LOLUMLUM-390119 format. One record per residue (C-alpha): x, y, z; residue in three letters. Coordinates in steps of 0.05 Angstrom, whole numbers, plus 32768, in hexadecimal, padded with zeros to 4 digits. Layout:
! residues N
<site <X Y Z> "ALA"> ...
This chain:
! residues 122
<site <822F 802F 7F19> "MET"> <site <8209 8070 7F11> "LEU"> <site <81C8 806D 7EEB> "ILE"> <site <81BD 80A9 7EBC> "PRO"> <site <8185 80D9 7ECF> "GLU"> <site <815D 80CA 7E8F> "ALA"> <site <815E 807F 7E9F> "VAL"> <site <814B 808A 7EE8> "ARG"> <site <8112 80B7 7ED2> "SER"> <site <80F9 8084 7EA0> "ALA"> <site <80FD 804D 7ED5> "MET"> <site <80D5 8078 7F06> "ALA"> <site <80A0 8087 7ED2> "ARG"> <site <809A 803D 7EC0> "ALA"> <site <8092 802B 7F0A> "SER"> <site <805E 8061 7F15> "THR"> <site <8037 804C 7ED7> "ASN"> <site <8037 8003 7EED> "LEU"> <site <801C 8016 7F32> "ARG"> <site <7FE8 8043 7F12> "ARG"> <site <7FD2 800A 7EE4> "ALA"> <site <7FCE 7FDA 7F1F> "ARG"> <site <7FA5 800C 7F47> "LYS"> <site <7F76 8018 7F0D> "LYS"> <site <7F6D 7FCD 7F03> "GLY"> <site <7F62 7FC3 7F4D> "ALA"> <site <7F2C 7FF8 7F55> "THR"> <site <7EEB 7FDC 7F70> "VAL"> <site <7EBE 8016 7F5C> "ALA"> <site <7ED6 805D 7F55> "ASP"> <site <7F1F 806E 7F64> "PRO"> <site <7F2C 807D 7FAE> "VAL"> <site <7F2F 80C8 7FB6> "SER"> <site <7F67 80EE 7FD6> "ALA"> <site <7F36 8102 800D> "ASP"> <site <7F2C 80B9 801F> "VAL"> <site <7F78 80AF 8023> "TYR"> <site <7F7C 80EC 8051> "ARG"> <site <7F45 80D0 807D> "LEU"> <site <7F66 808C 8082> "VAL"> <site <7FA9 80AD 8093> "LEU"> <site <7F87 80D7 80C9> "ALA"> <site <7F5F 809C 80E5> "SER"> <site <7F92 8088 8118> "GLY"> <site <7FD8 806F 8125> "PRO"> <site <7FFC 803B 80FA> "CYS"> <site <7FD1 7FFC 8101> "VAL"> <site <8010 7FD0 8100> "TYR"> <site <8039 7FF1 8138> "CYS"> <site <8014 802D 8155> "GLY"> <site <8044 8063 813C> "GLU"> <site <802A 80A3 811B> "PRO"> <site <8013 8093 80D4> "PRO"> <site <8036 80AF 8097> "GLU"> <site <801D 8080 8061> "HIS"> <site <7FDD 805D 804C> "VAL"> <site <7FE7 8012 8044> "ASP"> <site <7FC0 7FE3 8017> "HIS"> <site <7FB5 7FA8 8047> "ILE"> <site <7FB3 7F79 800C> "ARG"> <site <7FE5 7F96 7FDB> "PRO"> <site <7FCC 7FAB 7F97> "LEU"> <site <8001 7F7F 7F77> "SER"> <site <7FE3 7F44 7F9D> "ARG"> <site <7F9B 7F4E 7F85> "ASP"> <site <7F8A 7F83 7FBA> "GLY"> <site <7F53 7FB4 7FAD> "TRP"> <site <7F5A 7FFF 7FA6> "GLU"> <site <7F22 800A 7FD7> "HIS"> <site <7F1A 802A 801B> "GLU"> <site <7F0F 7FE6 803B> "SER"> <site <7F57 7FD3 8027> "ASN"> <site <7F78 8012 8043> "LEU"> <site <7F95 801E 8088> "VAL"> <site <7FC4 8052 80A7> "PRO"> <site <800D 803B 80AD> "ALA"> <site <804F 8059 80C1> "CYS"> <site <8085 805F 808C> "GLU"> <site <80AE 8026 80AA> "HIS"> <site <8075 7FF4 80AB> "CYS"> <site <805A 8006 8067> "ASN"> <site <809E 8003 8045> "LEU"> <site <80B2 7FC2 8068> "SER"> <site <806F 7FA1 8057> "LYS"> <site <8076 7FB4 800D> "ARG"> <site <8051 7F80 7FE3> "GLU"> <site <804C 7F4B 8019> "LYS"> <site <800B 7F2C 8030> "LEU"> <site <7FFE 7F30 807A> "LEU"> <site <800B 7EE5 807F> "SER"> <site <8052 7EF2 8063> "GLU"> <site <8065 7F2E 808D> "TRP"> <site <8080 7F3A 80D4> "THR"> <site <8053 7F14 8105> "PRO"> <site <8056 7F47 813E> "ASP"> <site <8041 7F80 8110> "LYS"> <site <800A 7F55 80F1> "VAL"> <site <7FF2 7F43 8137> "HIS"> <site <7FF0 7F8D 814B> "HIS"> <site <7FC9 7F9B 810B> "GLY"> <site <7F97 7F63 8118> "VAL"> <site <7F8B 7F7C 815F> "MET"> <site <7F83 7FC5 8149> "ASN"> <site <7F5F 7FC3 8106> "SER"> <site <7F21 7F9C 80F2> "VAL"> <site <7F37 7FA4 80A9> "LYS"> <site <7F7A 7F83 80B7> "VAL"> <site <7F59 7F4C 80E1> "ALA"> <site <7F29 7F3B 80A9> "ILE"> <site <7F5F 7F38 8074> "GLU"> <site <7F8D 7F0F 80A1> "TYR"> <site <7F55 7EDD 80AF> "ALA"> <site <7F47 7ED9 8064> "ARG"> <site <7F90 7ECC 8054> "GLN"> <site <7F9C 7E98 808A> "THR"> <site <7F58 7E77 8091> "GLY"> <site <7F5A 7E8B 80DB> "ALA"> <site <7F18 7E93 80FE> "GLU"> <site <7F05 7EDC 8108> "LEU"> <site <7EED 7EE9 814F> "VAL"> <site <7ED0 7F2F 815A> "MET"> <site <7EC4 7F49 81A0> "LYS"> 
């Protein structure tokens, strides 16, 4: 079944508007600037697998009460970001979460918060 262009366009706008509303509601202070997103993207490889980053991931998804704040953003490859989608770390692929915990303090803190695990920093 082929969806007419006008319907697809309306669906895309609705999805974009919903995400924008979630982001606005999740903002801690001022909205995160495009410069911050660029810095996060340039800060290193994908925290979940080590591949070159193409996306910026919200560690705790906005749809799951995550904050639109630099402390909730990490670099991620397209595969990891799209497979994680709206999952919490505790619901996602254990080996990728483990890699993230070992390579990002932000991920380690959020994982400990979600699971009640003790956070040990070296």
